C-alpha positions as protocol buffer text, in pm:
chain_id: "A"
residue {
  index: 1
  type: MET
  ca { x: -5201 y: -2415 z: -651 }
}
residue {
  index: 2
  type: GLY
  ca { x: -4923 y: -2163 z: -602 }
}
residue {
  index: 3
  type: LYS
  ca { x: -4645 y: -2405 z: -696 }
}
residue {
  index: 4
  type: LYS
  ca { x: -4414 y: -2375 z: -994 }
}
residue {
  index: 5
  type: VAL
  ca { x: -4335 y: -2672 z: -1216 }
}
residue {
  index: 6
  type: VAL
  ca { x: -3987 y: -2706 z: -1363 }
}
residue {
  index: 7
  type: ARG
  ca { x: -4003 y: -2749 z: -1740 }
}
residue {
  index: 8
  type: ARG
  ca { x: -3769 y: -3018 z: -1869 }
}
residue {
  index: 9
  type: PRO
  ca { x: -3728 y: -3145 z: -2226 }
}
residue {
  index: 10
  type: GLY
  ca { x: -4032 y: -3355 z: -2313 }
}
residue {
  index: 11
  type: THR
  ca { x: -4262 y: -3192 z: -2056 }
}
residue {
  index: 12
  type: THR
  ca { x: -4627 y: -3242 z: -2149 }
}
residue {
  index: 13
  type: LEU
  ca { x: -4951 y: -3111 z: -2008 }
}
residue {
  index: 14
  type: ALA
  ca { x: -5244 y: -3354 z: -2000 }
}
residue {
  index: 15
  type: ALA
  ca { x: -5612 y: -3339 z: -1908 }
}
residue {
  index: 16
  type: GLU
  ca { x: -5899 y: -3588 z: -1900 }
}
residue {
  index: 17
  type: SER
  ca { x: -6271 y: -3531 z: -1884 }
}
residue {
  index: 18
  type: PRO
  ca { x: -6562 y: -3759 z: -1792 }
}
residue {
  index: 19
  type: LEU
  ca { x: -6751 y: -3602 z: -2086 }
}
residue {
  index: 20
  type: PRO
  ca { x: -6635 y: -3521 z: -2438 }
}
residue {
  index: 21
  type: CYS
  ca { x: -6557 y: -3149 z: -2457 }
}
residue {
  index: 22
  type: ARG
  ca { x: -6347 y: -2894 z: -2642 }
}
residue {
  index: 23
  type: PHE
  ca { x: -6019 y: -2830 z: -2461 }
}
residue {
  index: 24
  type: THR
  ca { x: -5827 y: -2508 z: -2516 }
}
residue {
  index: 25
  type: LEU
  ca { x: -5471 y: -2484 z: -2381 }
}
residue {
  index: 26
  type: VAL
  ca { x: -5338 y: -2128 z: -2358 }
}
residue {
  index: 27
  type: GLY
  ca { x: -4970 y: -2058 z: -2294 }
}
residue {
  index: 28
  type: ASN
  ca { x: -4842 y: -1705 z: -2233 }
}
residue {
  index: 29
  type: GLY
  ca { x: -5168 y: -1563 z: -2366 }
}
residue {
  index: 30
  type: LEU
  ca { x: -5166 y: -1757 z: -2696 }
}
residue {
  index: 31
  type: ILE
  ca { x: -5366 y: -2066 z: -2791 }
}
residue {
  index: 32
  type: VAL
  ca { x: -5120 y: -2357 z: -2789 }
}
residue {
  index: 33
  type: ARG
  ca { x: -5368 y: -2631 z: -2874 }
}
residue {
  index: 34
  type: ARG
  ca { x: -5741 y: -2678 z: -2920 }
}
residue {
  index: 35
  type: GLN
  ca { x: -5883 y: -3029 z: -2932 }
}
residue {
  index: 36
  type: GLU
  ca { x: -6219 y: -3202 z: -2899 }
}
residue {
  index: 37
  type: GLY
  ca { x: -6269 y: -3529 z: -2717 }
}
residue {
  index: 38
  type: PRO
  ca { x: -6231 y: -3684 z: -2373 }
}
residue {
  index: 39
  type: SER
  ca { x: -5863 y: -3593 z: -2328 }
}
residue {
  index: 40
  type: LEU
  ca { x: -5584 y: -3358 z: -2429 }
}
residue {
  index: 41
  type: GLU
  ca { x: -5208 y: -3396 z: -2426 }
}
residue {
  index: 42
  type: ALA
  ca { x: -4975 y: -3123 z: -2549 }
}
residue {
  index: 43
  type: GLY
  ca { x: -4608 y: -3044 z: -2526 }
}
residue {
  index: 44
  type: ALA
  ca { x: -4505 y: -2745 z: -2319 }
}
residue {
  index: 45
  type: GLU
  ca { x: -4228 y: -2604 z: -2535 }
}
residue {
  index: 46
  type: GLU
  ca { x: -4181 y: -2268 z: -2363 }
}
residue {
  index: 47
  type: PRO
  ca { x: -4161 y: -2163 z: -1999 }
}
residue {
  index: 48
  type: GLY
  ca { x: -4444 y: -1939 z: -1882 }
}
residue {
  index: 49
  type: LYS
  ca { x: -4800 y: -1957 z: -1754 }
}
residue {
  index: 50
  type: TYR
  ca { x: -5042 y: -2211 z: -1899 }
}
residue {
  index: 51
  type: ARG
  ca { x: -5419 y: -2235 z: -1851 }
}
residue {
  index: 52
  type: LEU
  ca { x: -5668 y: -2493 z: -1966 }
}
residue {
  index: 53
  type: GLY
  ca { x: -6032 y: -2438 z: -2048 }
}
residue {
  index: 54
  type: ALA
  ca { x: -6303 y: -2690 z: -2137 }
}
residue {
  index: 55
  type: GLU
  ca { x: -6636 y: -2624 z: -2307 }
}
residue {
  index: 56
  type: LEU
  ca { x: -6929 y: -2861 z: -2344 }
}
residue {
  index: 57
  type: ASN
  ca { x: -7148 y: -2885 z: -2651 }
}
residue {
  index: 58
  type: TYR
  ca { x: -7499 y: -2828 z: -2518 }
}
residue {
  index: 59
  type: THR
  ca { x: -7782 y: -2831 z: -2773 }
}
residue {
  index: 60
  type: GLY
  ca { x: -7543 y: -2720 z: -3046 }
}
residue {
  index: 61
  type: GLU
  ca { x: -7383 y: -2437 z: -2849 }
}
residue {
  index: 62
  type: ARG
  ca { x: -7050 y: -2429 z: -2669 }
}
residue {
  index: 63
  type: VAL
  ca { x: -7095 y: -2371 z: -2296 }
}
residue {
  index: 64
  type: PRO
  ca { x: -6802 y: -2283 z: -2067 }
}
residue {
  index: 65
  type: TRP
  ca { x: -6745 y: -2565 z: -1821 }
}
residue {
  index: 66
  type: VAL
  ca { x: -6398 y: -2563 z: -1660 }
}
residue {
  index: 67
  type: TYR
  ca { x: -6117 y: -2306 z: -1641 }
}
residue {
  index: 68
  type: THR
  ca { x: -5798 y: -2384 z: -1451 }
}
residue {
  index: 69
  type: ASN
  ca { x: -5580 y: -2158 z: -1245 }
}
residue {
  index: 70
  type: PRO
  ca { x: -5249 y: -2076 z: -1414 }
}
residue {
  index: 71
  type: ILE
  ca { x: -4987 y: -2350 z: -1423 }
}
residue {
  index: 72
  type: PRO
  ca { x: -4647 y: -2176 z: -1412 }
}
residue {
  index: 73
  type: LEU
  ca { x: -4363 y: -2360 z: -1587 }
}
residue {
  index: 74
  type: THR
  ca { x: -4009 y: -2241 z: -1516 }
}
residue {
  index: 75
  type: ILE
  ca { x: -3673 y: -2335 z: -1663 }
}
residue {
  index: 76
  type: GLU
  ca { x: -3446 y: -2563 z: -1462 }
}
residue {
  index: 77
  type: PRO
  ca { x: -3196 y: -2356 z: -1261 }
}
């Protein structure tokens, strides 16, 4: 928390869950990727702030489960 990550070519963001869920990766305020399952892996093409959210399917409804703090990606100096 509070650290910046230097974005290099091929940088990816990944997440794993003990339960299947719907992941939503948001970068600079826009949805970058939405995927269902136990994991997510997505390229981080642009510098900026990324957040990840996860929702569980509970009795047919999506329930918010996890929201991350922002992950700031900067360009190599």
